[in-house]
Backbone bond lengths (Angstrom), bond angles and torsions (degrees), N, CA, C in turn:
res aa  C-N    CA-C-N  psi(-1)  N-CA   C-N-CA  omega(-1)  CA-C   N-CA-C  phi
1 M - - - 1.462 - - 1.530 109.58 -
2 K 1.305 115.70 128.83 1.465 120.55 -176.30 1.520 110.62 -76.17
3 S 1.325 116.24 129.22 1.467 120.93 178.27 1.518 110.02 -96.65
4 I 1.316 115.57 147.88 1.461 122.14 179.98 1.523 108.82 -115.41
5 V 1.306 116.02 124.30 1.457 121.20 178.82 1.526 108.55 -100.66
6 I 1.309 116.77 124.19 1.459 121.92 179.78 1.523 109.16 -100.46
7 K 1.311 115.81 120.92 1.452 120.73 179.07 1.517 109.87 -121.55
8 P 1.339 117.34 143.07 1.458 119.26 177.78 1.515 111.29 -67.39
9 N 1.299 115.57 146.17 1.458 121.83 177.19 1.519 109.48 -78.66
10 K 1.357 116.20 120.52 1.473 120.43 -174.93 1.528 112.70 -95.50
11 S 1.328 116.95 2.92 1.458 118.92 179.01 1.516 110.12 -74.00
12 L 1.347 115.09 168.78 1.463 120.16 179.18 1.521 112.19 -75.29
13 S 1.322 116.80 -9.46 1.462 120.65 -178.05 1.518 110.88 -66.61
14 L 1.345 115.56 144.98 1.456 120.30 174.95 1.521 111.76 -72.01
15 D 1.330 116.37 -12.42 1.461 122.21 -176.34 1.530 109.74 53.43
16 L 1.325 114.73 60.98 1.454 121.28 -175.24 1.519 112.70 -61.61
17 S 1.329 116.50 -30.19 1.465 119.18 -179.97 1.526 111.09 -64.28
18 E 1.337 116.90 -40.41 1.460 120.06 178.62 1.521 110.89 -69.77
19 I 1.332 116.70 -40.40 1.466 119.68 176.92 1.524 109.87 -62.02
20 W 1.325 116.83 -38.96 1.460 120.53 178.44 1.527 111.12 -64.02
21 N 1.337 116.55 -38.80 1.461 120.42 178.37 1.520 111.72 -64.28
22 Y 1.324 115.91 -28.23 1.466 121.16 179.69 1.528 111.34 -105.88
23 R 1.329 116.47 25.41 1.469 120.68 -175.52 1.529 112.20 -61.90
24 E 1.321 117.15 -33.83 1.468 119.19 179.23 1.523 110.82 -65.62
25 L 1.338 115.96 -37.53 1.461 119.53 177.08 1.520 110.51 -67.08
26 F 1.341 115.98 -36.77 1.472 121.18 175.57 1.524 110.07 -58.08
27 Y 1.345 116.75 -47.34 1.463 121.24 179.44 1.526 111.21 -63.50
28 I 1.341 115.90 -39.09 1.474 120.51 -178.60 1.525 110.68 -63.61
29 F 1.337 116.33 -45.94 1.470 120.34 179.10 1.530 110.69 -61.73
30 A 1.327 116.39 -45.21 1.459 120.42 -178.64 1.523 110.87 -64.36
31 W 1.325 117.38 -47.15 1.466 121.38 -178.43 1.523 111.44 -66.21
32 R 1.340 116.49 -37.06 1.471 120.35 177.35 1.519 110.87 -61.34
33 D 1.332 116.84 -45.25 1.462 120.68 -178.70 1.529 111.66 -67.77
34 I 1.327 116.17 -34.65 1.463 119.66 177.63 1.527 110.26 -64.69
35 K 1.337 116.50 -44.73 1.468 120.48 -179.71 1.522 111.40 -65.70
36 V 1.339 116.15 -41.08 1.471 119.85 179.03 1.526 110.44 -64.02
37 R 1.319 115.86 -36.99 1.467 120.76 -177.28 1.521 112.13 -63.34
38 Y 1.332 116.43 -35.36 1.467 120.12 -175.75 1.527 113.49 -105.16
39 K 1.337 116.89 -7.51 1.460 120.16 -177.39 1.520 111.19 -68.46
40 Q 1.315 115.94 133.44 1.464 123.53 176.57 1.527 112.75 58.46
41 T 1.324 116.74 31.92 1.463 120.46 173.56 1.516 108.93 -101.43
42 L 1.290 117.02 136.86 1.460 122.31 -175.54 1.515 111.43 -69.11
43 L 1.325 117.22 -41.81 1.452 121.00 -175.79 1.529 113.84 -93.87
44 G 1.350 117.19 -18.49 1.448 120.40 178.12 1.516 111.77 61.34
45 I 1.338 116.41 -126.53 1.463 122.13 -177.94 1.524 111.33 -62.71
46 L 1.329 116.86 -30.40 1.464 119.88 -179.81 1.530 111.62 -60.36
47 W 1.330 116.17 -28.00 1.468 119.73 178.82 1.532 111.02 -65.99
48 V 1.345 116.97 -32.47 1.458 121.46 178.28 1.527 109.88 -66.15
49 I 1.323 116.24 -38.18 1.460 121.78 -178.47 1.521 111.40 -76.05
50 F 1.314 116.67 -29.21 1.463 122.24 -173.21 1.528 112.23 -59.82
51 Q 1.327 117.01 -42.33 1.470 119.95 -174.91 1.531 113.13 -63.43
52 P 1.344 120.07 -54.49 1.476 118.23 -179.51 1.522 113.20 -66.18
53 I 1.341 117.05 -34.29 1.464 119.78 179.40 1.524 110.49 -65.41
54 T 1.334 115.98 -45.77 1.466 120.42 179.80 1.529 111.07 -64.50
55 S 1.332 116.23 -44.20 1.466 120.37 179.20 1.524 111.03 -62.59
56 T 1.331 116.25 -40.69 1.468 120.63 178.32 1.521 110.76 -61.35
57 F 1.319 116.68 -43.27 1.460 121.68 179.60 1.527 111.26 -61.59
58 I 1.328 116.52 -45.86 1.471 120.99 -178.42 1.525 111.09 -67.37
59 F 1.338 116.99 -46.32 1.462 120.73 -179.95 1.523 111.79 -63.51
60 T 1.335 116.36 -36.80 1.463 120.14 -179.94 1.529 111.23 -64.63
61 I 1.327 116.13 -40.12 1.467 120.59 -179.94 1.534 110.87 -67.68
62 F 1.327 116.51 -50.62 1.461 119.91 -171.88 1.527 113.58 -82.92
63 F 1.330 117.03 -41.81 1.466 119.35 -175.78 1.526 112.06 -95.83
64 G 1.323 117.25 -32.11 1.455 120.12 -179.62 1.513 112.96 -83.23
65 N 1.346 116.40 -51.06 1.463 120.58 -175.93 1.524 113.33 -84.81
66 L 1.327 117.27 -42.70 1.465 120.28 -175.42 1.535 112.12 -87.63
67 A 1.335 116.92 -51.48 1.469 120.14 -178.45 1.527 112.48 -80.38
68 K 1.336 116.96 -14.69 1.471 122.40 177.78 1.536 112.51 57.34
69 I 1.309 116.59 41.24 1.460 120.34 176.29 1.531 108.41 -69.94
70 P 1.331 118.10 130.74 1.467 120.46 -176.70 1.527 112.21 -67.67
71 S 1.324 115.27 150.43 1.468 120.18 178.24 1.522 111.11 -133.77
72 G 1.335 115.85 23.41 1.453 120.19 178.51 1.526 111.87 65.22
73 K 1.314 115.39 -134.77 1.461 120.69 -178.60 1.528 112.72 -90.43
74 L 1.318 116.64 -0.35 1.464 120.29 -178.60 1.518 111.04 -95.59
75 P 1.331 117.85 147.75 1.463 119.85 168.42 1.532 108.17 -59.66
76 Y 1.316 116.81 143.25 1.461 118.79 -174.24 1.525 112.38 -60.56
77 S 1.329 117.69 -34.60 1.467 120.42 -179.47 1.525 111.00 -63.22
78 L 1.334 117.30 -42.63 1.465 120.63 177.74 1.523 110.43 -69.84
79 F 1.307 116.72 -37.41 1.461 123.23 177.90 1.533 110.02 -57.25
80 V 1.323 116.69 -47.74 1.462 121.48 -178.44 1.522 111.43 -72.71
81 L 1.331 117.08 -44.28 1.464 120.36 -177.26 1.525 111.32 -60.87
82 S 1.323 117.44 -40.62 1.469 120.20 179.38 1.524 110.79 -62.52
83 G 1.335 116.71 -34.54 1.456 119.99 177.10 1.520 112.48 -74.89
84 L 1.322 116.19 -40.39 1.460 120.51 -177.07 1.526 112.91 -67.16
85 V 1.326 117.26 -35.19 1.468 120.42 -178.97 1.521 110.28 -59.71
86 F 1.332 116.70 -45.63 1.464 119.89 179.99 1.528 111.45 -78.45
87 W 1.319 116.62 -33.93 1.464 118.94 177.97 1.525 110.88 -65.34
88 N 1.326 117.97 -42.26 1.457 121.01 179.31 1.523 111.51 -64.28
89 F 1.335 116.68 -37.00 1.460 119.94 175.98 1.523 110.57 -60.99
90 F 1.315 115.52 -45.51 1.472 120.18 179.11 1.523 111.63 -64.70
91 S 1.333 117.35 -49.41 1.464 121.15 -174.00 1.529 112.29 -68.15
92 T 1.334 117.81 -41.12 1.467 119.65 178.72 1.526 111.15 -69.80
93 S 1.333 116.82 -37.07 1.468 120.11 176.25 1.524 110.02 -61.50
94 L 1.324 116.24 -44.47 1.458 121.35 -179.80 1.525 111.03 -64.03
95 S 1.310 117.40 -44.24 1.470 121.68 -179.18 1.529 111.54 -62.74
96 H 1.332 116.30 -48.09 1.463 120.23 -178.24 1.522 111.62 -67.55
97 A 1.335 117.09 -41.34 1.460 120.41 179.75 1.526 110.99 -65.01
98 S 1.320 117.34 -39.18 1.462 121.46 -178.45 1.520 112.29 -64.34
99 D 1.320 116.82 -32.26 1.468 121.55 -176.38 1.528 112.60 -97.20
100 S 1.334 116.94 0.62 1.465 120.55 -171.67 1.525 113.64 -65.54
101 M 1.326 117.99 -36.56 1.464 120.13 -177.28 1.532 111.28 -71.15
102 V 1.323 116.18 -45.15 1.465 120.34 -179.57 1.526 110.70 -67.94
103 A 1.325 117.15 -38.26 1.456 121.05 -179.17 1.528 112.25 -66.27
104 N 1.327 116.51 -23.05 1.473 120.88 -178.38 1.526 112.07 -115.03
105 E 1.329 117.16 30.36 1.454 120.79 -175.03 1.526 112.94 -61.24
106 N 1.328 118.43 -33.77 1.469 120.49 -179.54 1.526 111.63 -65.30
107 I 1.320 116.55 -39.47 1.464 120.81 179.26 1.522 110.36 -69.96
108 I 1.321 117.06 -40.17 1.458 121.49 -178.36 1.528 111.18 -61.43
109 K 1.312 117.23 -36.23 1.460 121.71 -177.42 1.527 112.94 -76.22
110 K 1.327 117.02 -21.22 1.459 119.78 -171.35 1.522 114.79 -99.03
111 V 1.313 118.55 -32.11 1.460 120.06 -171.70 1.527 110.35 -143.21
112 Y 1.341 114.79 149.77 1.456 118.61 178.11 1.528 110.56 -86.94
113 F 1.299 115.60 138.17 1.458 124.02 169.39 1.526 105.97 -164.53
114 P 1.328 118.29 158.45 1.475 119.18 178.49 1.524 110.71 -62.77
115 K 1.309 116.52 111.39 1.469 121.45 -172.68 1.524 113.13 -62.61
116 I 1.327 115.62 -21.50 1.464 119.55 -178.63 1.527 111.41 -64.11
117 I 1.331 115.66 -16.92 1.463 120.33 177.85 1.527 111.07 -60.90
118 L 1.322 117.39 -36.18 1.470 121.26 -174.76 1.526 112.80 -64.16
119 P 1.344 119.49 -53.45 1.479 118.46 177.94 1.528 112.74 -63.37
120 L 1.334 117.29 -38.86 1.458 119.56 -177.32 1.523 112.08 -69.17
121 S 1.326 117.30 -36.36 1.469 119.66 177.89 1.529 111.08 -68.01
122 S 1.336 116.69 -26.99 1.467 120.29 177.65 1.519 111.27 -65.87
123 V 1.335 116.24 -34.16 1.464 120.71 177.95 1.527 110.07 -67.00
124 V 1.326 116.69 -37.10 1.466 121.00 178.26 1.522 110.66 -62.65
125 V 1.326 116.81 -40.12 1.467 121.35 178.87 1.526 110.24 -61.48
126 S 1.316 116.90 -43.65 1.466 120.99 178.73 1.528 111.53 -66.42
127 F 1.336 116.22 -28.36 1.464 120.31 179.86 1.528 111.20 -65.60
128 V 1.332 117.29 -30.92 1.469 121.06 177.19 1.521 110.08 -62.93
129 D 1.332 116.94 -46.11 1.467 121.30 176.57 1.527 110.51 -61.73
130 F 1.324 115.92 -39.35 1.463 120.77 -179.12 1.530 111.55 -61.51
131 I 1.312 117.26 -42.89 1.465 121.03 -179.90 1.528 110.63 -59.10
132 I 1.327 116.14 -41.86 1.469 120.88 179.18 1.527 110.17 -62.55
133 N 1.328 116.16 -47.03 1.466 120.45 -179.71 1.523 111.87 -67.84
134 M 1.319 116.20 -31.26 1.467 119.94 178.79 1.529 110.49 -65.96
135 V 1.313 116.34 -38.94 1.468 120.45 176.68 1.524 110.27 -62.52
136 V 1.337 116.05 -42.03 1.465 120.81 178.35 1.524 110.43 -61.74
137 L 1.331 117.17 -42.83 1.462 122.04 -179.88 1.526 111.32 -61.13
138 I 1.306 117.10 -47.30 1.461 120.88 -178.01 1.531 110.85 -65.84
139 I 1.319 116.78 -40.29 1.467 120.14 178.30 1.522 110.51 -63.83
140 Y 1.346 116.40 -44.68 1.465 120.49 -179.33 1.522 111.13 -64.95
141 A 1.341 116.76 -41.90 1.468 120.77 179.21 1.523 110.66 -63.70
142 T 1.325 116.81 -39.54 1.464 120.88 179.78 1.524 111.20 -66.34
143 I 1.332 116.21 -39.48 1.467 120.64 178.37 1.526 110.50 -61.67
144 L 1.329 116.55 -38.74 1.468 120.92 179.93 1.531 112.69 -79.16
145 G 1.326 116.35 -6.31 1.458 119.95 179.18 1.515 114.16 89.08
146 Y 1.332 117.54 23.03 1.463 122.33 179.59 1.518 110.02 -119.21
147 M 1.308 116.22 63.92 1.456 122.19 -179.78 1.531 109.87 -64.20
148 P 1.335 118.04 130.15 1.473 119.96 179.21 1.524 111.37 -56.37
149 N 1.338 116.84 138.90 1.465 120.94 -179.28 1.521 111.45 -83.57
150 I 1.316 115.72 -176.18 1.463 121.59 -175.72 1.525 112.81 -62.97
151 W 1.358 116.12 -24.52 1.461 120.18 179.71 1.534 112.29 -65.64
152 S 1.311 116.92 -17.41 1.465 120.05 179.78 1.524 111.62 -61.80
153 L 1.336 117.21 -28.24 1.470 121.35 179.73 1.523 111.35 -67.10
154 V 1.320 116.42 -21.51 1.467 121.29 178.25 1.526 110.84 -101.83
155 V 1.333 115.34 -46.07 1.463 120.65 -173.93 1.532 111.80 -66.92
156 F 1.320 117.76 -47.30 1.467 120.52 -176.77 1.527 112.91 -59.17
157 P 1.347 119.92 -50.58 1.475 118.89 178.99 1.523 113.30 -59.99
158 I 1.356 116.56 -41.94 1.465 118.91 179.64 1.525 110.56 -66.09
159 A 1.341 117.09 -41.18 1.473 121.35 179.70 1.528 110.48 -62.96
160 I 1.331 116.77 -40.71 1.465 120.76 178.09 1.522 110.20 -64.24
161 L 1.328 116.03 -44.31 1.467 120.63 -178.65 1.525 111.06 -63.39
162 V 1.325 117.62 -46.02 1.467 121.24 -179.80 1.530 110.49 -63.59
163 S 1.328 117.11 -41.96 1.470 120.84 178.07 1.523 110.97 -61.20
164 A 1.332 116.21 -45.20 1.466 120.86 -178.52 1.523 111.37 -67.43
165 V 1.328 117.05 -42.14 1.469 121.13 -179.79 1.527 110.78 -64.39
166 T 1.336 116.37 -43.60 1.465 120.14 179.74 1.525 111.39 -65.46
167 A 1.333 116.51 -45.76 1.466 120.61 179.14 1.529 110.88 -63.85
168 S 1.336 116.85 -37.84 1.467 120.53 179.23 1.523 110.80 -66.18
169 G 1.336 116.45 -43.37 1.455 119.75 179.70 1.517 112.62 -61.85
170 L 1.338 115.85 -50.25 1.467 119.62 177.46 1.521 111.02 -65.09
171 G 1.344 116.44 -37.42 1.457 121.01 -179.93 1.514 112.39 -64.36
172 L 1.337 117.73 -40.21 1.460 121.49 177.75 1.527 110.80 -63.61
173 F 1.325 115.85 -42.68 1.466 119.54 178.87 1.531 111.31 -64.32
174 L 1.328 116.60 -49.66 1.464 120.21 -176.80 1.518 112.23 -70.78
175 A 1.341 117.56 -31.20 1.464 120.30 176.70 1.526 110.00 -63.45
176 S 1.319 115.88 -41.84 1.470 120.42 177.47 1.525 110.90 -66.26
177 F 1.305 116.05 -44.06 1.463 121.48 -179.28 1.527 110.84 -65.91
178 N 1.320 116.05 -35.01 1.463 121.46 -177.46 1.520 112.05 -69.17
179 V 1.324 117.37 -25.78 1.463 120.85 178.46 1.531 110.63 -62.21
180 K 1.323 116.15 -39.51 1.461 120.64 -177.75 1.518 112.61 -93.39
181 Y 1.327 115.93 -36.44 1.460 119.95 -177.67 1.534 109.20 -122.03
182 R 1.315 116.51 104.15 1.461 120.82 -174.00 1.529 113.37 -75.48
183 D 1.337 116.36 1.83 1.468 119.43 177.11 1.524 111.91 -66.41
184 V 1.330 116.39 -19.00 1.459 120.65 -175.00 1.514 111.55 -57.03
185 R 1.319 117.47 -44.04 1.460 120.64 -177.52 1.518 112.47 -65.21
186 H 1.327 117.57 -21.02 1.469 120.85 177.53 1.530 111.32 -90.07
187 I 1.323 116.02 -33.99 1.464 120.58 -177.57 1.522 111.69 -81.07
188 L 1.326 117.19 -33.29 1.465 121.23 -172.59 1.528 114.12 -57.72
189 P 1.338 120.35 -45.42 1.476 118.66 178.51 1.525 113.06 -57.55
190 F 1.332 116.65 -38.60 1.464 120.52 177.82 1.522 110.47 -67.43
191 F 1.335 116.59 -40.86 1.464 121.45 178.80 1.528 110.67 -62.36
192 I 1.327 117.63 -43.26 1.465 121.81 179.83 1.525 110.54 -65.54
193 Q 1.323 116.31 -37.98 1.467 120.07 178.74 1.528 111.00 -64.45
194 I 1.327 116.76 -42.25 1.465 120.82 177.40 1.523 110.49 -65.33
195 L 1.333 116.14 -42.39 1.456 120.83 -178.45 1.525 111.72 -64.61
196 L 1.330 116.44 -29.13 1.467 120.49 177.33 1.521 111.27 -58.60
197 F 1.332 116.68 -41.68 1.457 120.87 -178.03 1.528 112.26 -81.88
198 L 1.340 116.86 -10.32 1.460 121.28 173.87 1.518 111.34 -95.91
199 T 1.322 115.73 5.45 1.466 123.04 178.32 1.523 107.56 -120.08
200 P 1.332 118.59 137.34 1.469 120.48 -176.75 1.529 113.85 -72.29
201 V 1.327 114.88 65.09 1.468 120.29 177.48 1.520 110.38 -87.99
202 I 1.339 116.57 -45.15 1.463 120.60 -177.02 1.525 112.39 -104.58
203 Y 1.323 117.08 0.67 1.467 121.10 177.12 1.535 108.16 -143.99
204 P 1.329 117.56 154.98 1.467 120.39 179.87 1.525 111.44 -82.06
205 L 1.316 116.05 152.60 1.460 120.93 178.04 1.522 111.31 -68.22
206 S 1.324 116.56 -17.57 1.465 121.13 -177.36 1.525 113.08 -66.57
207 I 1.326 118.72 -21.46 1.458 120.77 -179.34 1.532 111.89 -85.27
208 V 1.325 116.36 -2.66 1.463 121.75 -178.60 1.522 108.97 -94.82
209 S 1.318 117.68 143.82 1.460 121.81 178.91 1.525 110.44 -64.35
210 E 1.346 116.44 158.77 1.459 121.16 -176.54 1.533 111.35 -60.88
211 Q 1.327 116.87 -39.57 1.463 120.22 179.64 1.522 111.12 -64.92
212 N 1.326 116.19 -43.18 1.460 119.99 -179.58 1.520 111.99 -71.26
213 K 1.333 116.85 -26.50 1.470 119.78 175.47 1.518 110.95 -60.97
214 L 1.333 115.49 -40.66 1.463 120.01 179.40 1.522 110.84 -63.90
215 I 1.336 115.67 -38.40 1.464 120.56 178.58 1.528 110.04 -68.13
216 M 1.333 116.32 -43.70 1.460 120.37 -178.59 1.522 111.81 -68.36
217 A 1.345 116.90 -25.57 1.458 120.59 178.61 1.522 111.78 -66.37
218 L 1.344 116.88 -19.39 1.464 120.10 175.38 1.518 110.77 -64.80
219 N 1.327 116.12 -22.08 1.461 121.87 171.86 1.532 106.62 -87.72
220 P 1.324 119.18 103.89 1.470 121.40 -174.76 1.520 113.82 -54.89
221 M 1.322 117.71 -28.00 1.466 120.16 -177.51 1.530 111.77 -68.82
222 S 1.323 117.45 -20.01 1.458 120.02 177.63 1.525 110.52 -63.54
223 S 1.327 116.26 -50.34 1.466 120.61 179.61 1.530 111.43 -70.31
224 V 1.336 116.48 -33.30 1.469 120.27 178.62 1.523 110.39 -59.71
225 I 1.329 116.29 -52.30 1.462 120.72 -175.56 1.525 111.44 -67.67
226 E 1.321 117.28 -41.63 1.464 120.00 178.49 1.529 111.06 -65.33
227 S 1.315 117.30 -37.51 1.470 120.87 179.63 1.522 111.21 -68.75
228 V 1.322 116.35 -37.56 1.469 120.45 179.16 1.528 110.30 -61.52
229 R 1.314 116.59 -39.56 1.464 119.76 179.70 1.524 111.89 -66.71
230 M 1.328 115.84 -21.93 1.456 120.64 -179.61 1.528 111.65 -59.94
231 V 1.325 117.68 -33.38 1.467 120.17 -175.65 1.526 111.44 -71.32
232 F 1.337 117.32 -13.46 1.465 120.84 176.59 1.536 111.64 -98.90
233 Y 1.343 116.13 -14.39 1.459 121.64 -176.69 1.523 113.88 -91.66
234 N 1.328 116.53 -28.83 1.464 122.58 -171.93 1.527 112.11 66.40
235 E 1.326 115.85 28.59 1.460 120.56 175.61 1.512 109.34 -154.52
236 L 1.350 116.52 156.79 1.456 121.64 -177.82 1.528 110.67 -76.20
237 L 1.324 116.60 125.43 1.461 121.60 -178.33 1.518 112.97 -102.55
238 V 1.324 116.89 -31.78 1.456 121.09 -172.71 1.525 109.39 -112.16
239 S 1.324 116.28 133.39 1.464 119.67 179.31 1.524 109.74 -71.05
240 P 1.334 117.49 146.50 1.474 120.99 178.65 1.523 112.72 -56.17
241 R 1.328 116.88 -31.20 1.470 119.93 179.86 1.523 111.41 -64.42
242 L 1.332 116.57 -42.66 1.462 120.00 178.75 1.523 111.12 -66.53
243 I 1.324 116.14 -39.21 1.468 120.11 178.45 1.519 110.31 -63.59
244 L 1.343 116.85 -41.86 1.468 120.81 179.34 1.525 111.18 -62.74
245 I 1.331 116.63 -42.48 1.469 120.56 178.47 1.524 110.24 -61.04
246 S 1.323 116.87 -42.89 1.459 120.95 -179.82 1.523 112.07 -65.90
247 L 1.326 116.93 -39.37 1.460 120.64 178.46 1.526 111.15 -64.09
248 I 1.326 116.06 -44.76 1.466 120.43 178.10 1.525 110.37 -63.07
249 S 1.333 116.48 -41.03 1.457 121.11 179.30 1.528 111.13 -63.89
250 S 1.342 116.66 -42.51 1.461 121.40 -179.96 1.527 111.47 -61.68
251 V 1.331 116.43 -47.45 1.467 121.09 179.40 1.526 110.93 -63.94
252 S 1.338 116.36 -39.52 1.466 120.85 179.55 1.525 111.14 -64.50
253 I 1.326 116.51 -41.41 1.470 120.98 177.97 1.521 110.50 -63.14
254 F 1.333 116.30 -41.46 1.461 120.87 -179.56 1.526 111.09 -65.65
255 I 1.324 116.80 -45.78 1.465 120.34 179.48 1.528 110.67 -64.36
256 G 1.337 116.35 -41.51 1.463 120.16 177.83 1.518 112.04 -62.84
257 G 1.340 116.09 -39.22 1.458 120.07 178.49 1.516 112.13 -65.02
258 I 1.347 116.63 -42.46 1.468 120.72 177.72 1.524 110.44 -62.86
259 W 1.333 115.74 -44.67 1.468 120.15 -178.69 1.527 111.18 -58.79
260 Y 1.326 117.09 -48.44 1.470 119.58 -178.17 1.524 110.80 -67.24
261 F 1.331 116.56 -38.44 1.467 120.71 179.31 1.527 110.21 -62.29
262 K 1.338 117.13 -44.67 1.467 121.16 -179.63 1.522 111.81 -65.86
263 Q 1.337 116.30 -34.49 1.458 120.25 -179.38 1.524 112.42 -69.22
264 T 1.311 117.15 -29.58 1.473 121.09 -174.35 1.523 113.46 -107.09
265 E 1.322 117.97 -7.28 1.465 121.39 -173.20 1.527 112.98 -58.78
266 R 1.312 117.47 -36.22 1.463 120.45 -175.51 1.523 113.06 -67.21
267 F 1.333 117.60 -15.19 1.468 120.60 -179.35 1.528 112.72 -96.68
268 F 1.341 118.22 -7.85 1.465 121.09 -170.97 1.532 112.52 -57.10
269 A 1.332 117.40 -48.99 1.454 120.97 -175.41 1.526 112.49 -65.11
270 D 1.332 116.78 -25.26 1.469 121.62 -178.26 1.527 113.28 -81.69
271 I 1.328 117.39 -34.29 1.464 119.34 -171.53 1.511 113.82 -116.34
272 V 1.345 118.32 -5.66 1.454 119.36 -176.95 1.526 111.30 -65.61
């Protein structure tokens, strides 16, 4: 009887054909996590809205009213909320993707499937929360009289894609690292908190020196958040050079994450 040996693909390719063959499993993982996220919660969807609204309120009081941090032509509350909606999508995607391998260790040990499905499906789950918060953002902006302009049809999809690609790349790397070193789940919340203040969520990029702008552009979320605010300003906020740096950085992070994930995937079932 002929035996078949299944080995993980170590190339940089996402192996989309294999992911497509397991697309039903991808949907199952995503739908399972969505149901678990909302199951037996008192507030349900309202809980998703509660975090950015509460954070916006607190930041507006302390940084907008007391610290007098500038917000350009936007009310500070809208300025912060527009940043938080995309930042929360990135941070929750990163958190869920990083913990996806350890959280599913029983499945990994029992059956073969492309393991990359787990981190990527986690990003899809976070995207559901993002859509809800995005609706809240647009409604709030419209109430204040800052209806998104026509550029939103271009900026929003690109911003979502860059956020997802960056979170997926970092998530793939940390998910692999977390399998061997469980410190990741303890360090990651602190890392995300630090990264929040290194991203122009509560302050504009305009207050940063030109040299530091180039450094901050290496964080793709900097250009994402500044570009998103552009659709409420009716003017260009971010220079094309900074956007290009962020795009290159995002793609590099994604490729690096895939590379490390492929290099370590064959050990997951043994050490998870």
